[in-house]
mmCIF file as Biopython writes it, N, C-alpha, C and O atoms, coordinates in Angstrom:
data_model
#
loop_
_atom_site.group_PDB
_atom_site.id
_atom_site.type_symbol
_atom_site.label_atom_id
_atom_site.label_alt_id
_atom_site.label_comp_id
_atom_site.label_asym_id
_atom_site.label_entity_id
_atom_site.label_seq_id
_atom_site.pdbx_PDB_ins_code
_atom_site.Cartn_x
_atom_site.Cartn_y
_atom_site.Cartn_z
_atom_site.occupancy
_atom_site.B_iso_or_equiv
_atom_site.auth_seq_id
_atom_site.auth_asym_id
_atom_site.pdbx_PDB_model_num
ATOM 1   N N  . UNK A ? 1  ? 14.548  -1.053  3.327   1.0 0.0 1  A 1 
ATOM 2   C CA . UNK A ? 1  ? 13.263  -0.422  3.104   1.0 0.0 1  A 1 
ATOM 3   C C  . UNK A ? 1  ? 12.623  -1.034  1.868   1.0 0.0 1  A 1 
ATOM 4   O O  . UNK A ? 1  ? 13.301  -1.299  0.875   1.0 0.0 1  A 1 
ATOM 5   N N  . UNK A ? 2  ? 11.327  -1.257  1.931   1.0 0.0 2  A 1 
ATOM 6   C CA . UNK A ? 2  ? 10.597  -1.877  0.839   1.0 0.0 2  A 1 
ATOM 7   C C  . UNK A ? 2  ? 10.208  -0.817  -0.181  1.0 0.0 2  A 1 
ATOM 8   O O  . UNK A ? 2  ? 10.142  0.372   0.130   1.0 0.0 2  A 1 
ATOM 9   N N  . UNK A ? 3  ? 9.952   -1.270  -1.408  1.0 0.0 3  A 1 
ATOM 10  C CA . UNK A ? 3  ? 9.601   -0.375  -2.504  1.0 0.0 3  A 1 
ATOM 11  C C  . UNK A ? 3  ? 8.156   0.089   -2.438  1.0 0.0 3  A 1 
ATOM 12  O O  . UNK A ? 3  ? 7.498   0.001   -1.401  1.0 0.0 3  A 1 
ATOM 13  N N  . UNK A ? 4  ? 7.689   0.581   -3.560  1.0 0.0 4  A 1 
ATOM 14  C CA . UNK A ? 4  ? 6.322   1.087   -3.669  1.0 0.0 4  A 1 
ATOM 15  C C  . UNK A ? 4  ? 5.313   -0.026  -3.422  1.0 0.0 4  A 1 
ATOM 16  O O  . UNK A ? 4  ? 5.617   -1.206  -3.595  1.0 0.0 4  A 1 
ATOM 17  N N  . UNK A ? 5  ? 4.112   0.366   -3.017  1.0 0.0 5  A 1 
ATOM 18  C CA . UNK A ? 5  ? 3.026   -0.585  -2.807  1.0 0.0 5  A 1 
ATOM 19  C C  . UNK A ? 5  ? 2.043   -0.436  -3.956  1.0 0.0 5  A 1 
ATOM 20  O O  . UNK A ? 5  ? 1.584   0.667   -4.252  1.0 0.0 5  A 1 
ATOM 21  N N  . UNK A ? 6  ? 1.722   -1.554  -4.603  1.0 0.0 6  A 1 
ATOM 22  C CA . UNK A ? 6  ? 0.821   -1.558  -5.748  1.0 0.0 6  A 1 
ATOM 23  C C  . UNK A ? 6  ? -0.401  -2.412  -5.443  1.0 0.0 6  A 1 
ATOM 24  O O  . UNK A ? 6  ? -0.305  -3.437  -4.768  1.0 0.0 6  A 1 
ATOM 25  N N  . UNK A ? 7  ? -1.554  -1.974  -5.951  1.0 0.0 7  A 1 
ATOM 26  C CA . UNK A ? 7  ? -2.802  -2.694  -5.768  1.0 0.0 7  A 1 
ATOM 27  C C  . UNK A ? 7  ? -3.353  -3.053  -7.142  1.0 0.0 7  A 1 
ATOM 28  O O  . UNK A ? 7  ? -3.331  -2.236  -8.062  1.0 0.0 7  A 1 
ATOM 29  N N  . UNK A ? 8  ? -3.843  -4.267  -7.272  1.0 0.0 8  A 1 
ATOM 30  C CA . UNK A ? 8  ? -4.459  -4.671  -8.525  1.0 0.0 8  A 1 
ATOM 31  C C  . UNK A ? 8  ? -5.594  -3.715  -8.855  1.0 0.0 8  A 1 
ATOM 32  O O  . UNK A ? 8  ? -6.404  -3.397  -7.985  1.0 0.0 8  A 1 
ATOM 33  N N  . UNK A ? 9  ? -5.665  -3.255  -10.093 1.0 0.0 9  A 1 
ATOM 34  C CA . UNK A ? 9  ? -6.716  -2.317  -10.481 1.0 0.0 9  A 1 
ATOM 35  C C  . UNK A ? 9  ? -8.093  -2.950  -10.353 1.0 0.0 9  A 1 
ATOM 36  O O  . UNK A ? 9  ? -9.092  -2.239  -10.248 1.0 0.0 9  A 1 
ATOM 37  N N  . UNK A ? 10 ? -8.158  -4.274  -10.362 1.0 0.0 10 A 1 
ATOM 38  C CA . UNK A ? 10 ? -9.432  -4.968  -10.185 1.0 0.0 10 A 1 
ATOM 39  C C  . UNK A ? 10 ? -9.758  -5.162  -8.708  1.0 0.0 10 A 1 
ATOM 40  O O  . UNK A ? 10 ? -10.824 -5.674  -8.365  1.0 0.0 10 A 1 
ATOM 41  N N  . UNK A ? 11 ? -8.852  -4.760  -7.849  1.0 0.0 11 A 1 
ATOM 42  C CA . UNK A ? 11 ? -9.062  -4.824  -6.404  1.0 0.0 11 A 1 
ATOM 43  C C  . UNK A ? 11 ? -8.541  -6.121  -5.809  1.0 0.0 11 A 1 
ATOM 44  O O  . UNK A ? 11 ? -8.278  -7.098  -6.511  1.0 0.0 11 A 1 
ATOM 45  N N  . UNK A ? 12 ? -8.406  -6.095  -4.520  1.0 0.0 12 A 1 
ATOM 46  C CA . UNK A ? 12 ? -8.034  -7.296  -3.793  1.0 0.0 12 A 1 
ATOM 47  C C  . UNK A ? 12 ? -6.558  -7.435  -3.496  1.0 0.0 12 A 1 
ATOM 48  O O  . UNK A ? 12 ? -6.158  -7.361  -2.334  1.0 0.0 12 A 1 
ATOM 49  N N  . UNK A ? 13 ? -5.740  -7.635  -4.506  1.0 0.0 13 A 1 
ATOM 50  C CA . UNK A ? 13 ? -4.339  -7.956  -4.280  1.0 0.0 13 A 1 
ATOM 51  C C  . UNK A ? 13 ? -3.508  -6.700  -4.097  1.0 0.0 13 A 1 
ATOM 52  O O  . UNK A ? 13 ? -3.562  -5.785  -4.918  1.0 0.0 13 A 1 
ATOM 53  N N  . UNK A ? 14 ? -2.735  -6.657  -3.013  1.0 0.0 14 A 1 
ATOM 54  C CA . UNK A ? 14 ? -1.841  -5.539  -2.720  1.0 0.0 14 A 1 
ATOM 55  C C  . UNK A ? 14 ? -0.448  -6.125  -2.496  1.0 0.0 14 A 1 
ATOM 56  O O  . UNK A ? 14 ? -0.256  -6.993  -1.644  1.0 0.0 14 A 1 
ATOM 57  N N  . UNK A ? 15 ? 0.516   -5.641  -3.271  1.0 0.0 15 A 1 
ATOM 58  C CA . UNK A ? 15 ? 1.874   -6.180  -3.211  1.0 0.0 15 A 1 
ATOM 59  C C  . UNK A ? 15 ? 2.909   -5.069  -3.204  1.0 0.0 15 A 1 
ATOM 60  O O  . UNK A ? 15 ? 2.699   -3.995  -3.769  1.0 0.0 15 A 1 
ATOM 61  N N  . UNK A ? 16 ? 4.049   -5.353  -2.542  1.0 0.0 16 A 1 
ATOM 62  C CA . UNK A ? 16 ? 5.199   -4.475  -2.686  1.0 0.0 16 A 1 
ATOM 63  C C  . UNK A ? 16 ? 5.748   -4.663  -4.092  1.0 0.0 16 A 1 
ATOM 64  O O  . UNK A ? 16 ? 5.583   -5.726  -4.690  1.0 0.0 16 A 1 
ATOM 65  N N  . UNK A ? 17 ? 6.398   -3.635  -4.619  1.0 0.0 17 A 1 
ATOM 66  C CA . UNK A ? 17 ? 6.921   -3.690  -5.980  1.0 0.0 17 A 1 
ATOM 67  C C  . UNK A ? 17 ? 7.802   -4.916  -6.206  1.0 0.0 17 A 1 
ATOM 68  O O  . UNK A ? 17 ? 7.718   -5.555  -7.255  1.0 0.0 17 A 1 
ATOM 69  N N  . UNK A ? 18 ? 8.648   -5.248  -5.228  1.0 0.0 18 A 1 
ATOM 70  C CA . UNK A ? 18 ? 9.541   -6.394  -5.410  1.0 0.0 18 A 1 
ATOM 71  C C  . UNK A ? 18 ? 8.807   -7.732  -5.351  1.0 0.0 18 A 1 
ATOM 72  O O  . UNK A ? 18 ? 9.391   -8.761  -5.693  1.0 0.0 18 A 1 
ATOM 73  N N  . UNK A ? 19 ? 7.553   -7.745  -4.930  1.0 0.0 19 A 1 
ATOM 74  C CA . UNK A ? 19 ? 6.760   -8.971  -4.899  1.0 0.0 19 A 1 
ATOM 75  C C  . UNK A ? 19 ? 5.872   -9.140  -6.130  1.0 0.0 19 A 1 
ATOM 76  O O  . UNK A ? 19 ? 5.210   -10.167 -6.280  1.0 0.0 19 A 1 
ATOM 77  N N  . UNK A ? 20 ? 5.853   -8.137  -7.011  1.0 0.0 20 A 1 
ATOM 78  C CA . UNK A ? 20 ? 5.101   -8.246  -8.258  1.0 0.0 20 A 1 
ATOM 79  C C  . UNK A ? 20 ? 5.749   -9.305  -9.147  1.0 0.0 20 A 1 
ATOM 80  O O  . UNK A ? 20 ? 6.936   -9.594  -8.992  1.0 0.0 20 A 1 
ATOM 81  N N  . UNK A ? 21 ? 4.984   -9.893  -10.083 1.0 0.0 21 A 1 
ATOM 82  C CA . UNK A ? 21 ? 5.625   -10.782 -11.058 1.0 0.0 21 A 1 
ATOM 83  C C  . UNK A ? 21 ? 6.744   -10.021 -11.779 1.0 0.0 21 A 1 
ATOM 84  O O  . UNK A ? 21 ? 6.682   -8.797  -11.901 1.0 0.0 21 A 1 
ATOM 85  N N  . UNK A ? 22 ? 7.761   -10.738 -12.255 1.0 0.0 22 A 1 
ATOM 86  C CA . UNK A ? 22 ? 8.940   -10.109 -12.861 1.0 0.0 22 A 1 
ATOM 87  C C  . UNK A ? 22 ? 8.567   -9.168  -13.999 1.0 0.0 22 A 1 
ATOM 88  O O  . UNK A ? 22 ? 9.126   -8.077  -14.112 1.0 0.0 22 A 1 
ATOM 89  N N  . UNK A ? 23 ? 7.621   -9.585  -14.848 1.0 0.0 23 A 1 
ATOM 90  C CA . UNK A ? 23 ? 7.258   -8.717  -15.977 1.0 0.0 23 A 1 
ATOM 91  C C  . UNK A ? 23 ? 6.619   -7.421  -15.481 1.0 0.0 23 A 1 
ATOM 92  O O  . UNK A ? 23 ? 6.841   -6.360  -16.065 1.0 0.0 23 A 1 
ATOM 93  N N  . UNK A ? 24 ? 5.839   -7.496  -14.422 1.0 0.0 24 A 1 
ATOM 94  C CA . UNK A ? 24 ? 5.193   -6.306  -13.863 1.0 0.0 24 A 1 
ATOM 95  C C  . UNK A ? 24 ? 6.206   -5.410  -13.153 1.0 0.0 24 A 1 
ATOM 96  O O  . UNK A ? 24 ? 6.073   -4.187  -13.180 1.0 0.0 24 A 1 
ATOM 97  N N  . UNK A ? 25 ? 7.219   -6.008  -12.517 1.0 0.0 25 A 1 
ATOM 98  C CA . UNK A ? 25 ? 8.260   -5.209  -11.864 1.0 0.0 25 A 1 
ATOM 99  C C  . UNK A ? 25 ? 8.953   -4.303  -12.873 1.0 0.0 25 A 1 
ATOM 100 O O  . UNK A ? 25 ? 9.215   -3.133  -12.594 1.0 0.0 25 A 1 
ATOM 101 N N  . UNK A ? 26 ? 9.247   -4.850  -14.042 1.0 0.0 26 A 1 
ATOM 102 C CA . UNK A ? 26 ? 9.913   -4.041  -15.076 1.0 0.0 26 A 1 
ATOM 103 C C  . UNK A ? 26 ? 9.026   -2.878  -15.496 1.0 0.0 26 A 1 
ATOM 104 O O  . UNK A ? 26 ? 9.517   -1.770  -15.711 1.0 0.0 26 A 1 
ATOM 105 N N  . UNK A ? 27 ? 7.735   -3.119  -15.613 1.0 0.0 27 A 1 
ATOM 106 C CA . UNK A ? 27 ? 6.805   -2.064  -16.026 1.0 0.0 27 A 1 
ATOM 107 C C  . UNK A ? 27 ? 6.561   -1.042  -14.916 1.0 0.0 27 A 1 
ATOM 108 O O  . UNK A ? 27 ? 6.270   0.121   -15.196 1.0 0.0 27 A 1 
ATOM 109 N N  . UNK A ? 28 ? 6.678   -1.468  -13.674 1.0 0.0 28 A 1 
ATOM 110 C CA . UNK A ? 28 ? 6.400   -0.586  -12.541 1.0 0.0 28 A 1 
ATOM 111 C C  . UNK A ? 28 ? 7.479   0.474   -12.352 1.0 0.0 28 A 1 
ATOM 112 O O  . UNK A ? 28 ? 7.206   1.560   -11.840 1.0 0.0 28 A 1 
ATOM 113 N N  . UNK A ? 29 ? 8.693   0.161   -12.763 1.0 0.0 29 A 1 
ATOM 114 C CA . UNK A ? 29 ? 9.797   1.111   -12.572 1.0 0.0 29 A 1 
ATOM 115 C C  . UNK A ? 29 ? 9.492   2.424   -13.274 1.0 0.0 29 A 1 
ATOM 116 O O  . UNK A ? 29 ? 9.196   2.455   -14.469 1.0 0.0 29 A 1 
ATOM 117 N N  . UNK A ? 30 ? 9.570   3.492   -12.521 1.0 0.0 30 A 1 
ATOM 118 C CA . UNK A ? 30 ? 9.343   4.821   -13.074 1.0 0.0 30 A 1 
ATOM 119 C C  . UNK A ? 30 ? 7.887   5.239   -13.137 1.0 0.0 30 A 1 
ATOM 120 O O  . UNK A ? 30 ? 7.590   6.367   -13.531 1.0 0.0 30 A 1 
ATOM 121 N N  . UNK A ? 31 ? 6.971   4.355   -12.758 1.0 0.0 31 A 1 
ATOM 122 C CA . UNK A ? 31 ? 5.553   4.711   -12.759 1.0 0.0 31 A 1 
ATOM 123 C C  . UNK A ? 31 ? 5.176   5.282   -11.397 1.0 0.0 31 A 1 
ATOM 124 O O  . UNK A ? 31 ? 5.715   4.865   -10.372 1.0 0.0 31 A 1 
ATOM 125 N N  . UNK A ? 32 ? 4.268   6.220   -11.392 1.0 0.0 32 A 1 
ATOM 126 C CA . UNK A ? 32 ? 3.861   6.836   -10.131 1.0 0.0 32 A 1 
ATOM 127 C C  . UNK A ? 32 ? 2.452   6.473   -9.712  1.0 0.0 32 A 1 
ATOM 128 O O  . UNK A ? 32 ? 2.195   6.299   -8.521  1.0 0.0 32 A 1 
ATOM 129 N N  . UNK A ? 33 ? 1.527   6.353   -10.659 1.0 0.0 33 A 1 
ATOM 130 C CA . UNK A ? 33 ? 0.128   6.158   -10.294 1.0 0.0 33 A 1 
ATOM 131 C C  . UNK A ? 33 ? -0.435  4.815   -10.722 1.0 0.0 33 A 1 
ATOM 132 O O  . UNK A ? 33 ? -1.037  4.109   -9.913  1.0 0.0 33 A 1 
ATOM 133 N N  . UNK A ? 34 ? -0.249  4.458   -11.971 1.0 0.0 34 A 1 
ATOM 134 C CA . UNK A ? 34 ? -0.802  3.199   -12.466 1.0 0.0 34 A 1 
ATOM 135 C C  . UNK A ? 34 ? -0.072  2.784   -13.729 1.0 0.0 34 A 1 
ATOM 136 O O  . UNK A ? 34 ? 0.603   3.586   -14.374 1.0 0.0 34 A 1 
ATOM 137 N N  . UNK A ? 35 ? -0.224  1.504   -14.070 1.0 0.0 35 A 1 
ATOM 138 C CA . UNK A ? 35 ? 0.357   1.013   -15.311 1.0 0.0 35 A 1 
ATOM 139 C C  . UNK A ? 35 ? -0.323  -0.294  -15.699 1.0 0.0 35 A 1 
ATOM 140 O O  . UNK A ? 35 ? -0.930  -0.969  -14.867 1.0 0.0 35 A 1 
ATOM 141 N N  . UNK A ? 36 ? -0.207  -0.633  -16.972 1.0 0.0 36 A 1 
ATOM 142 C CA . UNK A ? 36 ? -0.660  -1.924  -17.478 1.0 0.0 36 A 1 
ATOM 143 C C  . UNK A ? 36 ? 0.572   -2.649  -17.988 1.0 0.0 36 A 1 
ATOM 144 O O  . UNK A ? 36 ? 1.322   -2.108  -18.800 1.0 0.0 36 A 1 
ATOM 145 N N  . UNK A ? 37 ? 0.782   -3.854  -17.521 1.0 0.0 37 A 1 
ATOM 146 C CA . UNK A ? 37 ? 1.946   -4.626  -17.918 1.0 0.0 37 A 1 
ATOM 147 C C  . UNK A ? 37 ? 1.763   -5.089  -19.364 1.0 0.0 37 A 1 
ATOM 148 O O  . UNK A ? 37 ? 0.789   -5.776  -19.672 1.0 0.0 37 A 1 
ATOM 149 N N  . UNK A ? 38 ? 2.692   -4.719  -20.255 1.0 0.0 38 A 1 
ATOM 150 C CA . UNK A ? 38 ? 2.547   -5.124  -21.649 1.0 0.0 38 A 1 
ATOM 151 C C  . UNK A ? 38 ? 2.733   -6.627  -21.859 1.0 0.0 38 A 1 
ATOM 152 O O  . UNK A ? 38 ? 2.275   -7.170  -22.864 1.0 0.0 38 A 1 
ATOM 153 N N  . UNK A ? 39 ? 3.393   -7.299  -20.930 1.0 0.0 39 A 1 
ATOM 154 C CA . UNK A ? 39 ? 3.659   -8.727  -21.083 1.0 0.0 39 A 1 
ATOM 155 C C  . UNK A ? 39 ? 2.462   -9.596  -20.678 1.0 0.0 39 A 1 
ATOM 156 O O  . UNK A ? 39 ? 2.094   -10.521 -21.401 1.0 0.0 39 A 1 
ATOM 157 N N  . UNK A ? 40 ? 1.863   -9.301  -19.533 1.0 0.0 40 A 1 
ATOM 158 C CA . UNK A ? 40 ? 0.772   -10.160 -19.039 1.0 0.0 40 A 1 
ATOM 159 C C  . UNK A ? 40 ? -0.589  -9.471  -19.018 1.0 0.0 40 A 1 
ATOM 160 O O  . UNK A ? 40 ? -1.611  -10.133 -18.841 1.0 0.0 40 A 1 
ATOM 161 N N  . UNK A ? 41 ? -0.616  -8.147  -19.195 1.0 0.0 41 A 1 
ATOM 162 C CA . UNK A ? 41 ? -1.884  -7.425  -19.245 1.0 0.0 41 A 1 
ATOM 163 C C  . UNK A ? 41 ? -2.444  -7.024  -17.897 1.0 0.0 41 A 1 
ATOM 164 O O  . UNK A ? 41 ? -3.517  -6.425  -17.831 1.0 0.0 41 A 1 
ATOM 165 N N  . UNK A ? 42 ? -1.735  -7.344  -16.808 1.0 0.0 42 A 1 
ATOM 166 C CA . UNK A ? 42 ? -2.212  -6.968  -15.474 1.0 0.0 42 A 1 
ATOM 167 C C  . UNK A ? 42 ? -2.202  -5.451  -15.332 1.0 0.0 42 A 1 
ATOM 168 O O  . UNK A ? 42 ? -1.296  -4.777  -15.823 1.0 0.0 42 A 1 
ATOM 169 N N  . UNK A ? 43 ? -3.210  -4.927  -14.661 1.0 0.0 43 A 1 
ATOM 170 C CA . UNK A ? 43 ? -3.287  -3.492  -14.407 1.0 0.0 43 A 1 
ATOM 171 C C  . UNK A ? 43 ? -3.078  -3.263  -12.918 1.0 0.0 43 A 1 
ATOM 172 O O  . UNK A ? 43 ? -3.698  -3.921  -12.082 1.0 0.0 43 A 1 
ATOM 173 N N  . UNK A ? 44 ? -2.196  -2.320  -12.600 1.0 0.0 44 A 1 
ATOM 174 C CA . UNK A ? 44 ? -1.843  -2.001  -11.221 1.0 0.0 44 A 1 
ATOM 175 C C  . UNK A ? 44 ? -1.979  -0.506  -10.988 1.0 0.0 44 A 1 
ATOM 176 O O  . UNK A ? 44 ? -1.781  0.295   -11.901 1.0 0.0 44 A 1 
ATOM 177 N N  . UNK A ? 45 ? -2.316  -0.137  -9.760  1.0 0.0 45 A 1 
ATOM 178 C CA . UNK A ? 45 ? -2.378  1.268   -9.351  1.0 0.0 45 A 1 
ATOM 179 C C  . UNK A ? 45 ? -1.763  1.385   -7.972  1.0 0.0 45 A 1 
ATOM 180 O O  . UNK A ? 45 ? -1.700  0.410   -7.224  1.0 0.0 45 A 1 
ATOM 181 N N  . UNK A ? 46 ? -1.305  2.592   -7.638  1.0 0.0 46 A 1 
ATOM 182 C CA . UNK A ? 46 ? -0.695  2.768   -6.326  1.0 0.0 46 A 1 
ATOM 183 C C  . UNK A ? 46 ? -1.760  2.580   -5.256  1.0 0.0 46 A 1 
ATOM 184 O O  . UNK A ? 46 ? -2.904  3.009   -5.405  1.0 0.0 46 A 1 
ATOM 185 N N  . UNK A ? 47 ? -1.359  1.936   -4.192  1.0 0.0 47 A 1 
ATOM 186 C CA . UNK A ? 47 ? -2.264  1.684   -3.081  1.0 0.0 47 A 1 
ATOM 187 C C  . UNK A ? 47 ? -2.261  2.894   -2.155  1.0 0.0 47 A 1 
ATOM 188 O O  . UNK A ? 47 ? -1.246  3.573   -2.005  1.0 0.0 47 A 1 
ATOM 189 N N  . UNK A ? 48 ? -3.389  3.150   -1.547  1.0 0.0 48 A 1 
ATOM 190 C CA . UNK A ? 48 ? -3.471  4.220   -0.563  1.0 0.0 48 A 1 
ATOM 191 C C  . UNK A ? 48 ? -2.644  3.839   0.647   1.0 0.0 48 A 1 
ATOM 192 O O  . UNK A ? 48 ? -2.586  2.662   1.003   1.0 0.0 48 A 1 
ATOM 193 N N  . UNK A ? 49 ? -2.002  4.807   1.291   1.0 0.0 49 A 1 
ATOM 194 C CA . UNK A ? 49 ? -1.222  4.492   2.489   1.0 0.0 49 A 1 
ATOM 195 C C  . UNK A ? 49 ? -2.126  3.882   3.553   1.0 0.0 49 A 1 
ATOM 196 O O  . UNK A ? 49 ? -3.250  4.337   3.768   1.0 0.0 49 A 1 
ATOM 197 N N  . UNK A ? 50 ? -1.623  2.856   4.208   1.0 0.0 50 A 1 
ATOM 198 C CA . UNK A ? 50 ? -2.414  2.193   5.240   1.0 0.0 50 A 1 
ATOM 199 C C  . UNK A ? 50 ? -2.081  2.792   6.599   1.0 0.0 50 A 1 
ATOM 200 O O  . UNK A ? 50 ? -0.914  2.957   6.953   1.0 0.0 50 A 1 
ATOM 201 N N  . UNK A ? 51 ? -3.121  3.113   7.348   1.0 0.0 51 A 1 
ATOM 202 C CA . UNK A ? 51 ? -2.971  3.621   8.708   1.0 0.0 51 A 1 
ATOM 203 C C  . UNK A ? 51 ? -3.678  2.653   9.639   1.0 0.0 51 A 1 
ATOM 204 O O  . UNK A ? 51 ? -4.818  2.267   9.379   1.0 0.0 51 A 1 
ATOM 205 N N  . UNK A ? 52 ? -3.027  2.258   10.709  1.0 0.0 52 A 1 
ATOM 206 C CA . UNK A ? 52 ? -3.687  1.329   11.625  1.0 0.0 52 A 1 
ATOM 207 C C  . UNK A ? 52 ? -4.921  1.971   12.243  1.0 0.0 52 A 1 
ATOM 208 O O  . UNK A ? 52 ? -4.945  3.164   12.546  1.0 0.0 52 A 1 
ATOM 209 N N  . UNK A ? 53 ? -5.941  1.145   12.420  1.0 0.0 53 A 1 
ATOM 210 C CA . UNK A ? 53 ? -7.155  1.642   13.049  1.0 0.0 53 A 1 
ATOM 211 C C  . UNK A ? 53 ? -6.911  1.809   14.543  1.0 0.0 53 A 1 
ATOM 212 O O  . UNK A ? 53 ? -6.180  1.030   15.156  1.0 0.0 53 A 1 
ATOM 213 N N  . UNK A ? 54 ? -7.522  2.817   15.112  1.0 0.0 54 A 1 
ATOM 214 C CA . UNK A ? 54 ? -7.407  3.031   16.548  1.0 0.0 54 A 1 
ATOM 215 C C  . UNK A ? 54 ? -8.631  2.428   17.216  1.0 0.0 54 A 1 
ATOM 216 O O  . UNK A ? 54 ? -9.730  2.441   16.661  1.0 0.0 54 A 1 
ATOM 217 N N  . UNK A ? 55 ? -8.428  1.906   18.399  1.0 0.0 55 A 1 
ATOM 218 C CA . UNK A ? 55 ? -9.549  1.374   19.155  1.0 0.0 55 A 1 
ATOM 219 C C  . UNK A ? 55 ? -9.384  1.766   20.620  1.0 0.0 55 A 1 
ATOM 220 O O  . UNK A ? 55 ? -8.429  2.453   20.980  1.0 0.0 55 A 1 
ATOM 221 N N  . UNK A ? 56 ? -10.305 1.333   21.453  1.0 0.0 56 A 1 
ATOM 222 C CA . UNK A ? 56 ? -10.290 1.717   22.858  1.0 0.0 56 A 1 
ATOM 223 C C  . UNK A ? 56 ? -9.041  1.211   23.572  1.0 0.0 56 A 1 
ATOM 224 O O  . UNK A ? 56 ? -8.622  1.801   24.569  1.0 0.0 56 A 1 
ATOM 225 N N  . UNK A ? 57 ? -8.438  0.126   23.080  1.0 0.0 57 A 1 
ATOM 226 C CA . UNK A ? 57 ? -7.279  -0.435  23.756  1.0 0.0 57 A 1 
ATOM 227 C C  . UNK A ? 57 ? -5.979  0.244   23.336  1.0 0.0 57 A 1 
ATOM 228 O O  . UNK A ? 57 ? -5.023  0.255   24.111  1.0 0.0 57 A 1 
ATOM 229 N N  . UNK A ? 58 ? -5.917  0.803   22.142  1.0 0.0 58 A 1 
ATOM 230 C CA . UNK A ? 58 ? -4.682  1.421   21.677  1.0 0.0 58 A 1 
ATOM 231 C C  . UNK A ? 58 ? -4.722  2.940   21.766  1.0 0.0 58 A 1 
ATOM 232 O O  . UNK A ? 58 ? -3.691  3.591   21.602  1.0 0.0 58 A 1 
ATOM 233 N N  . UNK A ? 59 ? -5.876  3.507   22.019  1.0 0.0 59 A 1 
ATOM 234 C CA . UNK A ? 59 ? -6.034  4.956   22.077  1.0 0.0 59 A 1 
ATOM 235 C C  . UNK A ? 59 ? -6.066  5.402   23.540  1.0 0.0 59 A 1 
ATOM 236 O O  . UNK A ? 59 ? -6.959  4.983   24.277  1.0 0.0 59 A 1 
ATOM 237 N N  . UNK A ? 60 ? -5.125  6.235   23.981  1.0 0.0 60 A 1 
ATOM 238 C CA . UNK A ? 60 ? -5.169  6.721   25.360  1.0 0.0 60 A 1 
ATOM 239 C C  . UNK A ? 60 ? -6.392  7.618   25.574  1.0 0.0 60 A 1 
ATOM 240 O O  . UNK A ? 60 ? -6.820  8.333   24.668  1.0 0.0 60 A 1 
ATOM 241 N N  . UNK A ? 61 ? -6.934  7.566   26.768  1.0 0.0 61 A 1 
ATOM 242 C CA . UNK A ? 61 ? -8.116  8.404   27.014  1.0 0.0 61 A 1 
ATOM 243 C C  . UNK A ? 61 ? -7.713  9.868   27.175  1.0 0.0 61 A 1 
ATOM 244 O O  . UNK A ? 61 ? -6.526  10.181  27.262  1.0 0.0 61 A 1 
ATOM 245 N N  . UNK A ? 62 ? -8.678  10.745  27.214  1.0 0.0 62 A 1 
ATOM 246 C CA . UNK A ? 62 ? -8.434  12.186  27.218  1.0 0.0 62 A 1 
ATOM 247 C C  . UNK A ? 62 ? -7.609  12.614  28.427  1.0 0.0 62 A 1 
ATOM 248 O O  . UNK A ? 62 ? -6.736  13.472  28.294  1.0 0.0 62 A 1 
ATOM 249 N N  . UNK A ? 63 ? -7.861  12.035  29.610  1.0 0.0 63 A 1 
ATOM 250 C CA . UNK A ? 63 ? -7.094  12.402  30.797  1.0 0.0 63 A 1 
ATOM 251 C C  . UNK A ? 63 ? -5.617  12.051  30.644  1.0 0.0 63 A 1 
ATOM 252 O O  . UNK A ? 63 ? -4.753  12.817  31.070  1.0 0.0 63 A 1 
ATOM 253 N N  . UNK A ? 64 ? -5.321  10.906  30.044  1.0 0.0 64 A 1 
ATOM 254 C CA . UNK A ? 64 ? -3.926  10.524  29.852  1.0 0.0 64 A 1 
ATOM 255 C C  . UNK A ? 64 ? -3.234  11.442  28.865  1.0 0.0 64 A 1 
ATOM 256 O O  . UNK A ? 64 ? -2.039  11.702  29.001  1.0 0.0 64 A 1 
ATOM 257 N N  . UNK A ? 65 ? -3.951  11.931  27.886  1.0 0.0 65 A 1 
ATOM 258 C CA . UNK A ? 65 ? -3.364  12.851  26.910  1.0 0.0 65 A 1 
ATOM 259 C C  . UNK A ? 65 ? -2.982  14.169  27.579  1.0 0.0 65 A 1 
ATOM 260 O O  . UNK A ? 65 ? -1.991  14.795  27.202  1.0 0.0 65 A 1 
ATOM 261 N N  . UNK A ? 66 ? -3.776  14.595  28.582  1.0 0.0 66 A 1 
ATOM 262 C CA . UNK A ? 66 ? -3.510  15.852  29.259  1.0 0.0 66 A 1 
ATOM 263 C C  . UNK A ? 66 ? -2.425  15.694  30.319  1.0 0.0 66 A 1 
ATOM 264 O O  . UNK A ? 66 ? -1.959  16.690  30.870  1.0 0.0 66 A 1 
ATOM 265 N N  . UNK A ? 67 ? -2.015  14.463  30.613  1.0 0.0 67 A 1 
ATOM 266 C CA . UNK A ? 67 ? -0.972  14.245  31.587  1.0 0.0 67 A 1 
ATOM 267 C C  . UNK A ? 67 ? -1.489  13.960  32.977  1.0 0.0 67 A 1 
ATOM 268 O O  . UNK A ? 67 ? -0.694  13.850  33.911  1.0 0.0 67 A 1 
ATOM 269 N N  . UNK A ? 68 ? -2.798  13.837  33.149  1.0 0.0 68 A 1 
ATOM 270 C CA . UNK A ? 68 ? -3.345  13.511  34.460  1.0 0.0 68 A 1 
ATOM 271 C C  . UNK A ? 68 ? -3.070  12.056  34.782  1.0 0.0 68 A 1 
ATOM 272 O O  . UNK A ? 68 ? -3.055  11.206  33.892  1.0 0.0 68 A 1 
ATOM 273 N N  . UNK A ? 69 ? -2.851  11.770  36.067  1.0 0.0 69 A 1 
ATOM 274 C CA . UNK A ? 69 ? -2.581  10.386  36.455  1.0 0.0 69 A 1 
ATOM 275 C C  . UNK A ? 69 ? -3.769  9.729   37.063  1.0 0.0 69 A 1 
ATOM 276 O O  . UNK A ? 69 ? -3.702  8.560   37.442  1.0 0.0 69 A 1 
#
């Protein structure tokens, strides 16, 4: 299982905790919401959970949900 997901406070970059630079990984341990790395100055915040978007091809229609064939 992968660790926490962090997003750059400036936006754009989203990384798993183990993919952060080494100095940031040390700072991330024990943090819940956000932190600033004292070594490199990068600011990170927890990323919102990602949910896949639903579309017409992945979403069953209403009749299928009710069990109609």
